[in-house]
N, CA, C and O atoms as a printed pandas DataFrame, in Angstrom:
     atom_number atom_name residue_name chain_id  residue_number  x_coord  y_coord  z_coord
0              1         N          MET        A               1    0.816   -1.186    0.000
1              2        CA          MET        A               1   -0.055   -0.024    0.038
2              3         C          MET        A               1    0.920    1.271    0.000
3              4         O          MET        A               1    1.902    1.392    0.733
4              5         N          ILE        A               2    0.526    2.167   -0.910
5              6        CA          ILE        A               2    1.251    3.512   -0.939
6              7         C          ILE        A               2    0.460    4.412   -0.120
7              8         O          ILE        A               2   -0.766    4.408   -0.235
8              9         N          THR        A               3    1.089    5.236    0.752
9             10        CA          THR        A               3    0.444    6.204    1.621
10            11         C          THR        A               3    0.877    7.580    1.177
11            12         O          THR        A               3    2.075    7.848    1.097
12            13         N          ILE        A               4   -0.009    8.409    0.903
13            14        CA          ILE        A               4    0.282    9.809    0.554
14            15         C          ILE        A               4   -0.353   10.682    1.665
15            16         O          ILE        A               4   -1.569   10.656    1.855
16            17         N          ASN        A               5    0.521   11.490    2.431
17            18        CA          ASN        A               5   -0.031   12.291    3.529
18            19         C          ASN        A               5    0.029   13.768    3.059
19            20         O          ASN        A               5    1.107   14.310    2.818
20            21         N          THR        A               6   -1.100   14.368    2.942
21            22        CA          THR        A               6   -1.214   15.658    2.583
22            23         C          THR        A               6   -1.540   16.730    3.614
23            24         O          THR        A               6   -1.798   17.900    3.333
24            25         N          CYS        A               7   -1.500   16.209    4.833
25            26        CA          CYS        A               7   -1.667   17.079    5.993
26            27         C          CYS        A               7   -0.772   18.193    6.235
27            28         O          CYS        A               7    0.430   18.012    6.042
28            29         N          ASN        A               8   -1.193   19.326    6.632
29            30        CA          ASN        A               8   -0.470   20.558    6.862
30            31         C          ASN        A               8    0.232   21.121    5.531
31            32         O          ASN        A               8    1.153   21.935    5.596
32            33         N          ASN        A               9   -0.215   20.681    4.455
33            34        CA          ASN        A               9    0.195   21.242    3.191
34            35         C          ASN        A               9   -0.411   22.569    2.840
35            36         O          ASN        A               9   -1.560   22.601    2.399
36            37         N          THR        A              10    0.267   23.635    3.003
37            38        CA          THR        A              10   -0.331   24.882    2.714
38            39         C          THR        A              10    0.213   25.554    1.291
39            40         O          THR        A              10   -0.280   26.599    0.868
40            41         N          GLU        A              11    1.187   24.911    0.654
41            42        CA          GLU        A              11    1.716   25.452   -0.616
42            43         C          GLU        A              11    0.873   25.325   -1.709
43            44         O          GLU        A              11    0.864   26.220   -2.553
44            45         N          TYR        A              12    0.026   24.160   -1.845
45            46        CA          TYR        A              12   -0.745   23.863   -3.008
46            47         C          TYR        A              12   -1.906   22.997   -2.551
47            48         O          TYR        A              12   -1.942   22.564   -1.399
48            49         N          SER        A              13   -2.920   22.722   -3.502
49            50        CA          SER        A              13   -3.987   21.885   -3.026
50            51         C          SER        A              13   -3.542   20.510   -2.680
51            52         O          SER        A              13   -2.600   20.018   -3.301
52            53         N          PRO        A              14   -4.138   19.862   -1.750
53            54        CA          PRO        A              14   -3.808   18.561   -1.470
54            55         C          PRO        A              14   -4.357   17.506   -2.447
55            56         O          PRO        A              14   -4.104   16.307   -2.330
56            57         N          LEU        A              15   -5.059   17.984   -3.333
57            58        CA          LEU        A              15   -5.478   17.100   -4.445
58            59         C          LEU        A              15   -4.433   16.785   -5.441
59            60         O          LEU        A              15   -4.480   15.749   -6.105
60            61         N          ILE        A              16   -3.438   17.710   -5.564
61            62        CA          ILE        A              16   -2.394   17.558   -6.528
62            63         C          ILE        A              16   -1.561   16.274   -6.243
63            64         O          ILE        A              16   -1.376   15.494   -7.177
64            65         N          PRO        A              17   -1.032   15.994   -4.976
65            66        CA          PRO        A              17   -0.291   14.730   -4.810
66            67         C          PRO        A              17   -1.254   13.547   -4.857
67            68         O          PRO        A              17   -0.820   12.447   -5.202
68            69         N          ALA        A              18   -2.531   13.709   -4.532
69            70        CA          ALA        A              18   -3.474   12.604   -4.533
70            71         C          ALA        A              18   -3.724   12.159   -5.985
71            72         O          ALA        A              18   -3.622   10.977   -6.315
72            73         N          ILE        A              19   -4.040   13.100   -6.806
73            74        CA          ILE        A              19   -4.272   12.812   -8.324
74            75         C          ILE        A              19   -3.082   12.195   -8.833
75            76         O          ILE        A              19   -3.138   11.173   -9.517
76            77         N          LYS        A              20   -1.983   12.778   -8.526
77            78        CA          LYS        A              20   -0.577   12.325   -9.159
78            79         C          LYS        A              20   -0.435   10.926   -8.683
79            80         O          LYS        A              20   -0.017   10.119   -9.513
80            81         N          ALA        A              21   -0.705   10.509   -7.510
81            82        CA          ALA        A              21   -0.561    9.152   -7.163
82            83         C          ALA        A              21   -1.440    8.151   -7.935
83            84         O          ALA        A              21   -1.033    7.078   -8.379
84            85         N          ILE        A              22   -2.730    8.642   -8.046
85            86        CA          ILE        A              22   -3.627    7.763   -8.774
86            87         C          ILE        A              22   -3.091    7.540  -10.167
87            88         O          ILE        A              22   -3.090    6.401  -10.634
88            89         N          TYR        A              23   -2.629    8.580  -10.861
89            90        CA          TYR        A              23   -2.219    8.364  -12.254
90            91         C          TYR        A              23   -0.808    7.753  -12.473
91            92         O          TYR        A              23   -0.512    7.305  -13.581
92            93         N          THR        A              24    0.077    7.727  -11.427
93            94        CA          THR        A              24    1.342    7.149  -11.594
94            95         C          THR        A              24    1.616    5.853  -10.885
95            96         O          THR        A              24    2.681    5.253  -11.025
96            97         N          SER        A              25    0.603    5.421  -10.099
97            98        CA          SER        A              25    0.631    4.076   -9.480
98            99         C          SER        A              25    0.143    2.988  -10.416
99           100         O          SER        A              25   -0.785    3.166  -11.206
100          101         N          PRO        A              26    0.830    1.824  -10.287
101          102        CA          PRO        A              26    0.369    0.720  -11.145
102          103         C          PRO        A              26   -0.993    0.285  -10.844
103          104         O          PRO        A              26   -1.455    0.408   -9.710
104          105         N          LYS        A              27   -1.727   -0.274  -11.916
105          106        CA          LYS        A              27   -3.052   -0.828  -11.675
106          107         C          LYS        A              27   -3.014   -1.992  -10.605
107          108         O          LYS        A              27   -2.154   -2.873  -10.618
108          109         N          GLY        A              28   -3.973   -1.910   -9.733
109          110        CA          GLY        A              28   -3.988   -2.930   -8.735
110          111         C          GLY        A              28   -3.359   -2.511   -7.432
111          112         O          GLY        A              28   -3.575   -3.140   -6.396
112          113         N          GLU        A              29   -2.596   -1.472   -7.482
113          114        CA          GLU        A              29   -1.972   -0.963   -6.270
114          115         C          GLU        A              29   -2.980   -0.310   -5.380
115          116         O          GLU        A              29   -3.877    0.394   -5.846
116          117         N          MET        A              30   -2.833   -0.547   -4.058
117          118        CA          MET        A              30   -3.623   -0.025   -3.034
118          119         C          MET        A              30   -3.063    1.437   -2.625
119          120         O          MET        A              30   -1.868    1.529   -2.345
120          121         N          LEU        A              31   -3.836    2.504   -2.585
121          122        CA          LEU        A              31   -3.564    3.775   -2.275
122          123         C          LEU        A              31   -4.257    4.142   -0.942
123          124         O          LEU        A              31   -5.403    3.759   -0.710
124          125         N          GLU        A              32   -3.552    4.884   -0.080
125          126        CA          GLU        A              32   -4.096    5.570    1.107
126          127         C          GLU        A              32   -3.765    6.989    1.192
127          128         O          GLU        A              32   -2.619    7.372    1.430
128          129         N          ILE        A              33   -4.726    7.752    1.006
129          130        CA          ILE        A              33   -4.521    9.250    0.999
130          131         C          ILE        A              33   -4.976    9.841    2.282
131          132         O          ILE        A              33   -6.135    9.671    2.660
132          133         N          ILE        A              34   -4.059   10.575    3.016
133          134        CA          ILE        A              34   -4.424   11.109    4.327
134          135         C          ILE        A              34   -4.634   12.605    4.041
135          136         O          ILE        A              34   -3.823   13.163    3.302
136          137         N          MET        A              35   -5.602   13.262    4.539
137          138        CA          MET        A              35   -5.891   14.671    4.356
138          139         C          MET        A              35   -6.452   15.320    5.584
139          140         O          MET        A              35   -7.081   14.633    6.390
140          141         N          ASP        A              36   -6.257   16.652    5.784
141          142        CA          ASP        A              36   -6.836   17.309    6.794
142          143         C          ASP        A              36   -7.699   18.516    6.329
143          144         O          ASP        A              36   -8.099   19.385    7.104
144          145         N          ASN        A              37   -7.963   18.490    4.932
145          146        CA          ASN        A              37   -8.741   19.393    4.265
146          147         C          ASN        A              37  -10.098   18.885    3.817
147          148         O          ASN        A              37  -10.211   18.193    2.806
148          149         N          ALA        A              38  -11.082   19.219    4.545
149          150        CA          ALA        A              38  -12.410   18.640    4.306
150          151         C          ALA        A              38  -12.985   18.839    2.854
151          152         O          ALA        A              38  -13.617   17.941    2.296
152          153         N          THR        A              39  -12.746   20.014    2.292
153          154        CA          THR        A              39  -13.207   20.354    0.887
154          155         C          THR        A              39  -12.460   19.371   -0.112
155          156         O          THR        A              39  -13.070   18.732   -0.970
156          157         N          ALA        A              40  -11.187   19.311    0.060
157          158        CA          ALA        A              40  -10.470   18.395   -0.829
158          159         C          ALA        A              40  -10.757   17.000   -0.726
159          160         O          ALA        A              40  -10.722   16.297   -1.736
160          161         N          PHE        A              41  -11.062   16.493    0.491
161          162        CA          PHE        A              41  -11.405   15.199    0.820
162          163         C          PHE        A              41  -12.819   14.828    0.103
163          164         O          PHE        A              41  -13.020   13.776   -0.505
164          165         N          HIS        A              42  -13.694   15.800    0.269
165          166        CA          HIS        A              42  -15.029   15.582   -0.541
166          167         C          HIS        A              42  -14.807   15.504   -1.993
167          168         O          HIS        A              42  -15.326   14.603   -2.652
168          169         N          ASP        A              43  -14.071   16.392   -2.513
169          170        CA          ASP        A              43  -13.757   16.489   -3.884
170          171         C          ASP        A              43  -13.123   15.153   -4.374
171          172         O          ASP        A              43  -13.522   14.678   -5.438
172          173         N          LEU        A              44  -12.128   14.505   -3.631
173          174        CA          LEU        A              44  -11.566   13.350   -3.974
174          175         C          LEU        A              44  -12.606   12.213   -3.965
175          176         O          LEU        A              44  -12.581   11.372   -4.864
176          177         N          LYS        A              45  -13.482   12.163   -3.017
177          178        CA          LYS        A              45  -14.566   11.192   -2.907
178          179         C          LYS        A              45  -15.550   11.286   -4.110
179          180         O          LYS        A              45  -16.085   10.291   -4.600
180          181         N          THR        A              46  -15.735   12.485   -4.522
181          182        CA          THR        A              46  -16.677   12.633   -5.627
182          183         C          THR        A              46  -15.984   12.164   -6.961
183          184         O          THR        A              46  -16.630   11.551   -7.812
184          185         N          TYR        A              47  -14.697   12.458   -7.114
185          186        CA          TYR        A              47  -13.905   12.005   -8.182
186          187         C          TYR        A              47  -14.018   10.497   -8.211
187          188         O          TYR        A              47  -14.486    9.905   -9.183
188          189         N          LEU        A              48  -13.595    9.913   -7.166
189          190        CA          LEU        A              48  -13.549    8.360   -7.195
190          191         C          LEU        A              48  -14.941    7.686   -7.438
191          192         O          LEU        A              48  -15.059    6.600   -8.005
192          193         N          SER        A              49  -15.936    8.394   -6.981
193          194        CA          SER        A              49  -17.280    7.886   -7.250
194          195         C          SER        A              49  -17.612    8.076   -8.677
195          196         O          SER        A              49  -18.303    7.236   -9.255
196          197         N          GLU        A              50  -17.166    9.126   -9.284
197          198        CA          GLU        A              50  -17.587    9.284  -10.726
198          199         C          GLU        A              50  -16.746    8.323  -11.558
199          200         O          GLU        A              50  -17.185    7.911  -12.632
200          201         N          GLN        A              51  -15.510    7.939  -11.082
201          202        CA          GLN        A              51  -14.717    6.930  -11.849
202          203         C          GLN        A              51  -15.237    5.544  -11.430
203          204         O          GLN        A              51  -14.655    4.567  -11.901
204          205         N          LYS        A              52  -16.218    5.368  -10.637
205          206        CA          LYS        A              52  -16.595    4.119  -10.205
206          207         C          LYS        A              52  -15.562    3.163   -9.463
207          208         O          LYS        A              52  -15.463    1.944   -9.601
208          209         N          ILE        A              53  -14.795    4.025   -8.623
209          210        CA          ILE        A              53  -13.718    3.392   -7.809
210          211         C          ILE        A              53  -14.241    3.241   -6.388
211          212         O          ILE        A              53  -14.554    4.260   -5.772
212          213         N          GLY        A              54  -14.355    2.058   -5.831
213          214        CA          GLY        A              54  -14.828    1.941   -4.513
214          215         C          GLY        A              54  -13.791    2.262   -3.489
215          216         O          GLY        A              54  -12.613    2.007   -3.738
216          217         N          PHE        A              55  -14.141    2.803   -2.355
217          218        CA          PHE        A              55  -13.189    3.337   -1.449
218          219         C          PHE        A              55  -13.645    3.180   -0.042
219          220         O          PHE        A              55  -14.840    3.066    0.233
220          221         N          ARG        A              56  -12.690    3.172    0.860
221          222        CA          ARG        A              56  -12.957    3.118    2.294
222          223         C          ARG        A              56  -12.659    4.534    2.971
223          224         O          ARG        A              56  -11.640    5.137    2.636
224          225         N          GLU        A              57  -13.480    5.043    3.863
225          226        CA          GLU        A              57  -13.171    6.321    4.581
226          227         C          GLU        A              57  -12.933    6.050    5.930
227          228         O          GLU        A              57  -13.664    5.278    6.550
228          229         N          ILE        A              58  -11.884    6.667    6.493
229          230        CA          ILE        A              58  -11.488    6.620    7.911
230          231         C          ILE        A              58  -11.398    7.910    8.420
231          232         O          ILE        A              58  -10.641    8.703    7.860
232          233         N          TYR        A              59  -12.165    8.312    9.568
233          234        CA          TYR        A              59  -12.025    9.574   10.227
234          235         C          TYR        A              59  -11.432    9.411   11.532
235          236         O          TYR        A              59  -11.813    8.532   12.305
236          237         N          GLN        A              60  -10.463   10.272   11.815
237          238        CA          GLN        A              60   -9.749   10.281   13.162
238          239         C          GLN        A              60   -9.476   11.728   13.498
239          240         O          GLN        A              60   -8.466   12.288   13.070
240          241         N          GLY        A              61  -10.336   12.321   14.238
241          242        CA          GLY        A              61  -10.271   13.683   14.669
242          243         C          GLY        A              61  -10.269   14.590   13.415
243          244         O          GLY        A              61  -11.157   14.452   12.573
244          245         N          GLU        A              62   -9.350   15.461   13.278
245          246        CA          GLU        A              62   -9.269   16.335   12.038
246          247         C          GLU        A              62   -8.715   15.636   10.759
247          248         O          GLU        A              62   -8.748   16.143    9.638
248          249         N          GLN        A              63   -8.233   14.487   11.043
249          250        CA          GLN        A              63   -7.524   13.762    9.873
250          251         C          GLN        A              63   -8.616   12.764    9.224
251          252         O          GLN        A              63   -9.339   12.058    9.927
252          253         N          MET        A              64   -8.661   12.774    7.926
253          254        CA          MET        A              64   -9.502   11.944    7.134
254          255         C          MET        A              64   -8.589   11.173    6.234
255          256         O          MET        A              64   -7.656   11.758    5.684
256          257         N          THR        A              65   -8.820    9.781    6.036
257          258        CA          THR        A              65   -8.055    8.857    5.271
258          259         C          THR        A              65   -9.033    8.187    4.261
259          260         O          THR        A              65  -10.146    7.815    4.631
260          261         N          ILE        A              66   -8.631    8.049    3.067
261          262        CA          ILE        A              66   -9.392    7.284    2.072
262          263         C          ILE        A              66   -8.474    6.226    1.497
263          264         O          ILE        A              66   -7.353    6.537    1.095
264          265         N          GLN        A              67   -8.891    5.078    1.455
265          266        CA          GLN        A              67   -8.227    3.884    0.902
266          267         C          GLN        A              67   -8.912    3.290   -0.269
267          268         O          GLN        A              67  -10.135    3.164   -0.214
268          269         N          PHE        A              68   -8.202    2.876   -1.418
269          270        CA          PHE        A              68   -8.768    2.356   -2.544
270          271         C          PHE        A              68   -7.849    1.732   -3.460
271          272         O          PHE        A              68   -6.646    1.954   -3.315
272          273         N          CYS        A              69   -8.262    0.968   -4.398
273          274        CA          CYS        A              69   -7.415    0.211   -5.246
274          275         C          CYS        A              69   -7.426    1.013   -6.674
275          276         O          CYS        A              69   -8.488    1.323   -7.213
276          277         N          VAL        A              70   -6.219    1.302   -7.204
277          278        CA          VAL        A              70   -6.056    1.916   -8.524
278          279         C          VAL        A              70   -6.571    0.996   -9.580
279          280         O          VAL        A              70   -6.220   -0.183   -9.632
280          281         N          LYS        A              71   -7.429    1.556  -10.443
281          282        CA          LYS        A              71   -7.991    0.800  -11.669
282          283         C          LYS        A              71   -7.166    1.161  -12.800
283          284         O          LYS        A              71   -7.403    0.690  -13.912
């Protein structure tokens, strides 16, 4: 499983490393994206749903994690 932690990133949108990981990871690879930005987290969930990619959500305080398999 590849883990991408975008927490405390103020230089750019946390979606940038998340989408980069989706497109550069080999098919079948499990990804775990950790965020602390609720808007970006919602946008990522919407994107994955539109792509018909199932995912698991984990909430821990201010931190949100989404796990899924790259198609």
